[in-house]
C-alpha positions as CSV (number, residue, x, y, z in Angstrom):
1,M,-11.5,-5.1,40.6
2,N,-12.3,-1.4,40.7
3,E,-16.0,-0.7,40.8
4,Q,-15.8,1.9,38.1
5,H,-14.5,-0.5,35.5
6,R,-16.9,-3.3,35.9
7,I,-19.0,-4.1,32.9
8,R,-22.6,-3.1,33.3
9,K,-25.6,-4.0,31.2
10,E,-27.3,-0.6,31.5
11,T,-26.6,2.3,29.1
12,V,-23.4,4.4,29.9
13,T,-23.5,8.1,29.3
14,L,-20.6,10.1,28.0
15,Q,-20.0,11.6,31.4
16,E,-19.4,8.1,32.8
17,L,-16.8,7.0,30.2
18,P,-13.2,6.7,31.4
19,Y,-12.1,8.6,28.3
20,D,-13.2,11.5,26.3
21,P,-14.3,10.6,22.7
22,A,-13.9,14.1,21.4
23,R,-10.3,14.2,22.8
24,M,-9.5,10.9,21.1
25,V,-10.7,12.3,17.7
26,R,-8.7,15.5,18.2
27,E,-5.6,13.5,18.9
28,A,-6.1,10.9,16.2
29,L,-7.2,13.1,13.3
30,P,-3.8,14.8,12.6
31,V,-2.1,11.4,12.7
32,V,-4.6,9.9,10.2
33,L,-4.4,13.0,7.9
34,A,-0.6,12.8,8.0
35,M,-0.5,9.1,7.2
36,T,-3.0,9.7,4.4
37,L,-0.9,12.5,2.9
38,F,2.2,10.4,3.2
39,L,0.7,7.4,1.5
40,T,-0.9,9.4,-1.2
41,S,2.4,11.2,-1.9
42,A,4.4,7.9,-2.0
43,G,1.8,6.4,-4.3
44,Y,2.0,9.4,-6.7
45,I,5.8,9.3,-6.7
46,A,5.8,5.5,-7.5
47,Y,3.2,6.1,-10.3
48,R,5.3,8.8,-11.8
49,M,8.4,6.7,-11.7
50,M,6.7,3.7,-13.3
51,S,5.1,6.0,-16.0
52,S,8.4,7.6,-16.8
53,Y,10.2,4.2,-17.0
54,N,7.6,2.8,-19.3
55,Y,7.7,5.9,-21.5
56,N,11.5,5.7,-21.8
57,Q,11.4,2.0,-22.5
58,R,8.9,2.6,-25.3
59,W,11.0,5.2,-27.1
60,K,14.5,4.0,-26.3
61,D,14.9,2.4,-29.8
62,Y,14.5,5.8,-31.4
63,D,17.3,7.6,-29.4
64,D,19.9,6.8,-32.0
65,C,18.0,7.8,-35.1
66,G,17.7,11.5,-34.2
67,V,13.9,11.6,-33.7
68,G,12.8,13.4,-30.6
């Protein structure tokens, strides 16, 4: 096994890590924000559809009487 990737018990500094944590955050943040925006938008659209459906179901009996 490669000497650099052996598990050591002493503390590892950021310079010794095989990856850059700041780079990982910079690459992951846009993906997380896009997924959050997508899920929030989909939830809002579903809520509005259910709300509209329930409203129309409540008032459908009055469509023929001329009220509204």
